[in-house]
C-alpha positions as CSV (number, residue, x, y, z in Angstrom):
1,X,19.1,-11.5,4.5
2,X,15.9,-11.0,6.4
3,X,12.6,-10.8,4.7
4,X,10.4,-7.8,5.0
5,X,6.8,-7.5,5.5
6,X,4.5,-6.0,2.9
7,X,3.9,-3.0,4.7
8,X,7.5,-2.5,5.5
9,X,7.9,-2.4,1.6
10,X,5.2,0.0,1.2
11,X,6.7,2.2,3.9
12,X,10.0,2.2,2.1
13,X,8.4,3.4,-1.1
14,X,6.2,6.1,0.7
15,X,9.6,7.3,2.4
16,X,11.1,7.9,-1.0
17,X,8.0,10.1,-2.1
18,X,6.0,7.5,-4.1
19,X,2.5,7.2,-4.1
20,X,2.1,3.8,-5.4
21,X,4.1,0.7,-6.5
22,X,3.6,-2.6,-8.4
23,X,4.2,-5.9,-6.5
24,X,3.4,-9.5,-6.6
25,X,0.8,-10.4,-4.1
26,X,-1.3,-13.2,-3.1
27,X,-5.1,-13.0,-2.9
28,X,-5.3,-12.7,0.7
29,X,-2.8,-10.1,0.9
30,X,-4.7,-8.2,-1.7
31,X,-8.0,-8.6,0.3
32,X,-6.1,-7.5,3.5
33,X,-4.6,-4.4,1.9
34,X,-7.8,-3.2,0.5
35,X,-9.2,-3.5,4.1
36,X,-6.7,-1.2,5.3
37,X,-7.7,1.6,3.0
38,X,-5.3,1.0,-0.1
39,X,-6.2,1.0,-3.8
40,X,-5.3,-2.4,-5.1
41,X,-5.4,-3.0,-9.2
42,X,-4.6,-6.5,-10.4
43,X,-2.7,-6.0,-13.4
44,X,-2.0,-9.8,-14.2
45,X,-2.9,-13.2,-12.7
46,X,0.4,-15.2,-12.4
47,X,-0.8,-18.3,-10.8
48,X,-4.2,-19.5,-9.2
49,X,-3.8,-17.2,-6.2
50,X,-0.9,-14.9,-7.0
51,X,-1.3,-11.6,-9.0
52,X,1.0,-8.7,-10.0
53,X,-0.7,-5.8,-8.7
54,X,-0.5,-2.0,-8.5
55,X,-1.0,-0.8,-4.9
56,X,-1.7,3.1,-4.5
57,X,-2.5,5.4,-1.7
58,X,-2.4,8.5,-3.7
59,X,-6.2,9.1,-3.1
60,X,-5.9,8.7,0.7
61,X,-5.2,12.4,1.8
62,X,-6.5,12.4,5.4
63,X,-9.4,14.4,6.3
64,X,-8.8,15.2,9.7
65,X,-6.0,16.2,11.7
66,X,-6.6,13.6,14.0
67,X,-3.6,11.2,13.6
68,X,-5.5,8.5,15.7
69,X,-8.1,8.1,13.1
70,X,-5.6,7.6,10.4
71,X,-5.8,4.5,8.2
72,X,-2.3,2.8,6.9
73,X,-3.1,4.3,3.6
74,X,-3.5,7.7,5.3
75,X,-0.1,7.1,6.9
76,X,1.6,6.1,3.6
77,X,0.4,9.4,2.0
78,X,1.4,11.6,4.6
79,X,4.9,9.7,4.6
80,X,5.0,10.1,0.8
81,X,4.1,13.9,0.9
82,X,6.8,14.7,3.2
83,X,9.5,13.1,1.4
C-alpha cells in the first residue's frame, strides 16, 4: 500500500464535500499548511513535535475568478463546494 501525502489526503476529504478534517501532524507540517492558507487548530499535543489538529478551509472562499491566484486552501474550498 502506498503512502499518500498530506495534500492528497486533504484533496480526498474536499472531494467528498467536507471543509475540515482532524489529522495527526508534525509541527513542520502545521507550519507549512498555515503558509498555504489553511486554518490549523491544535487540539492536543501527542508528543514533543506531534499534534492532533483540525485542518479547515471553510473560510477560504476565493475572492477572485482568476484561478491562477488561488491558494491551496482556495482550491480545496472549490472542490468541497462542487462535491
